[in-house]
C-alpha positions as CSV (number, residue, x, y, z in Angstrom):
1,X,197.5,-91.4,-145.8
2,X,194.4,-90.9,-146.6
3,X,192.6,-90.4,-149.8
4,X,189.6,-87.1,-150.2
5,X,186.6,-89.2,-151.2
6,X,185.4,-87.3,-154.2
7,X,181.2,-86.9,-153.5
8,X,181.2,-89.6,-150.9
9,X,182.8,-92.0,-153.2
10,X,185.9,-94.1,-152.0
11,X,188.5,-95.8,-153.6
12,X,186.7,-99.0,-154.5
13,X,183.7,-97.1,-156.0
14,X,186.0,-94.8,-158.4
15,X,187.9,-98.0,-159.9
16,X,184.7,-100.1,-160.3
17,X,183.2,-97.0,-162.3
18,X,186.7,-96.8,-163.9
19,X,186.7,-100.2,-165.2
20,X,182.9,-100.3,-166.5
21,X,184.1,-96.6,-168.4
22,X,186.9,-98.6,-169.9
23,X,184.8,-101.6,-170.7
24,X,182.0,-99.5,-172.0
25,X,184.2,-97.5,-174.3
26,X,186.9,-99.3,-174.8
27,X,190.8,-97.5,-173.9
28,X,191.2,-96.0,-177.4
29,X,188.0,-93.8,-177.0
30,X,188.5,-92.7,-173.3
31,X,190.8,-89.6,-174.5
32,X,188.5,-88.5,-177.4
33,X,185.7,-88.4,-175.1
34,X,187.9,-86.4,-172.4
35,X,189.3,-84.3,-174.8
36,X,185.3,-83.8,-176.6
37,X,184.2,-83.0,-173.0
38,X,186.8,-80.2,-172.4
39,X,186.4,-78.5,-175.3
40,X,182.6,-78.7,-174.6
41,X,183.0,-77.4,-171.2
42,X,185.8,-74.4,-172.5
43,X,183.2,-73.1,-174.9
44,X,180.5,-73.1,-172.5
45,X,182.5,-71.4,-170.3
46,X,183.6,-68.9,-173.1
47,X,179.7,-68.3,-173.9
48,X,178.3,-67.9,-170.6
49,X,181.2,-65.3,-169.7
50,X,180.2,-63.5,-172.8
51,X,176.3,-63.4,-171.7
52,X,177.0,-62.3,-168.2
53,X,179.7,-59.4,-169.6
54,X,177.1,-58.1,-172.4
55,X,175.6,-55.6,-170.2
56,X,173.9,-53.8,-173.4
57,X,171.7,-50.9,-172.4
58,X,169.4,-50.9,-174.8
59,X,168.4,-54.2,-173.8
60,X,167.7,-53.1,-170.2
61,X,164.4,-52.1,-168.8
62,X,163.4,-49.3,-167.0
63,X,163.6,-51.1,-163.9
64,X,166.8,-52.7,-164.6
65,X,168.4,-49.5,-165.1
66,X,166.7,-48.2,-161.9
67,X,167.9,-50.4,-159.7
68,X,171.7,-50.4,-161.6
69,X,171.7,-46.4,-160.8
70,X,170.6,-47.4,-157.1
71,X,173.6,-50.2,-156.6
72,X,176.1,-47.7,-158.4
73,X,174.8,-44.8,-156.0
74,X,175.4,-47.3,-152.7
75,X,178.9,-48.5,-154.3
76,X,179.7,-44.9,-154.3
77,X,178.8,-44.1,-150.6
78,X,180.5,-47.0,-149.7
79,X,183.7,-46.0,-151.5
80,X,183.4,-42.4,-150.4
81,X,181.5,-41.9,-146.7
82,X,181.2,-38.5,-146.3
83,X,181.1,-38.8,-141.9
């Protein structure tokens, strides 16, 4: 059974990295670091999703509105083709 490589790193390299992390931070701090990183990533993901979902038409320029109209018209043509 082969172990999949992560970013081109094999098992020995990953074990060395794990040992270095334990030596640097100590075994007690690693769960706290992982928990904090997870929270930060969750917050970052939520904020970026909020930015993408925030389609306030007032903030758009005339060019952006025109592009949106073209995209909508193109999507409508693909959904309802009139042959």
